[in-house]
N, C-alpha and C positions, 0 to 999 in steps of 0.2 A: 855329574851329568843329570840333566833335567829330564824328568819323565812326563810325558803328556798322555793323559788317560782319556780326555775328551768328555768325561762325565760331567764336569763342571759346566762346560759350554752347552751340553745337551740339556742340562737342568735349566739353564738360563733361557734357552730357546723354548722349552716347554712353558716356562713362566710367562714369557712374552706372548705365546699363543693363547694362554688362559686369559691374560689381560685383554688381548684383542677380542676374544670371544665375549668377555663380559662387557666391554665397551660397545660391541655390536648389538648385544641384547638390549642394553640400556638405550641405544639409539633407536632400535626398533620399537620399544615401548613408548618412547617419547614421540616418535612419528605417528604411531597408531593413535595416541590420545590427542595429539595436536591436529591431526587430520579430521578427527571427528568434530571438532569445534568449528572448523572452517565452513562446512556446509550450513550449519546453523546461522553463522554470521552472514554467509552469502544469501541465505533464504530471507533473513531479516532485511538486509540491504535491498534485495530484489523487490520485496514487498513494499518497502518504503518508497522506492522509486516508482513502483506501479501505482501506489495510491496517489502520489503527487502528480504523476503524468496523467492518470485517469481523470482527476478533477480538473486539472489545467486544460486538458483537451476537451472535456465535456463543456466547460464554461465558454470556450472559444469556438465551439462547433457552430457553424453557420446553418441556419434553417431557412426554409422558404415560407416563413410566416408572413402573411399579408403581401405576398409578392415582393417583399423587401428583404434583403439579406440581413436579418436580425440574428445575433448570436444568442445562445441560451442564457448567458449572464444578463443580457439586456431584458430578456423575457422574464427571467426570475425576478429581477428588480421590479419590473412592471407588476408582476404577480404580488410581490410583497407590498407594493404601494396601495393595492386595492383592498379596502376593508371587507369587501364582500367575498374576498378570496377567489375571484374569478379572473381578474386582470382587466386592463382597459384596452389592450391591443387585441383587435379581432383578427385572428390569423386566417381563418376561413369562415364562411358564413355560419354563425352560431357557435364557433369554437374560439374561445378567448385564450389569452396567454397562459393562464394557469393550467387549463386542460391540455393545451398544446405542449407545454413543458413536461407535464406528467407523461404524456404518450411518448415524447422524444427520449426522456430519461429512462423510461421502462424499456424502450427499444434498445438503447445503448447498454443497459445493464443485462438484458437478455443475450445480447451478442458478445458480451465480455465476461463479467464476473459470474453471472448465472451459468453460462456455458462452461466456464472453468471450475464450476462447483465450489465457489468461495463463499464463506460466511462473511457478511459485511453489513454495514449500516451507512447509508448516505443520507445526510440530512442538512437542512438549512433553516436558519432562524434569524430574527432581527435581534440585535444586541439589546436594544431598548425594551423589547417585549419578546422574550424567548418562547413564550407559550401563546398560542399554538405555533408549532414550527411551520415554515413556509412549505416544506415537504419533508417526508421521513420515509425512507425505504429501508426496511430491516429484513435481512435474510439470515435468520438464525444466529446473529452475532452473540446472543446470550448463551448459546450452546457451545461457544468456543472453549476448547480445552487447552489451547496454547496461548501465546501472547497476542494482544490486539495492537496492531500498528495503525496509527492515525496519519492522515495526510497533513500537510501544512494547512494553516487556516487561510482560506481564500475569502476575501471580503468583496462585497458588492454594495455599491452606493445607489440608493434609490433616488428617484426624482424628487422626493420629499426631503432628501437629506439624511434619511435613516441609513444605518449601516447594517448590512446583512452578512452572515457568515455561512460558508459551505464547508462541510467536513466529510471525509470518508474514512471509516474505520474498517480494516480488513483483519480477519483472523489468520495468524501465522501458525500453522500446524505441521 
């Protein structure tokens, strides 16, 4: 006659419970560390998209310069063409393209990156002659303790055939 004590099956059930608990703990640790990395990746991606969208939108922003709908990239190209760094297009009486671009870009930066308290550098230069830059707006980018994310390189062709570049760098903290 066979005797059934049940101790062997109880021991197997306890072993299975211990294995399930260990697997659950391992899964919790994995999820905890993998979820920490995702916000950093998301933050970097969001900043990369923001820098590209910001420059792209800025360059294609229509202005009311000279009662003609000039975009900022056209005015920046005009500004780069003028050796006196004033611009040839007179936007308003006594206000030429370089001064007009400066005021428009400052207004855009005040309403976006400055408002969001971002550290950034927005600058433009001619490839053939990088110094002096066409413009350079620096908001504490050198104090960045995180990564610096750059926009794509946006090019502007001037009337003289020169090639200009516009870049935006934003601190990811």
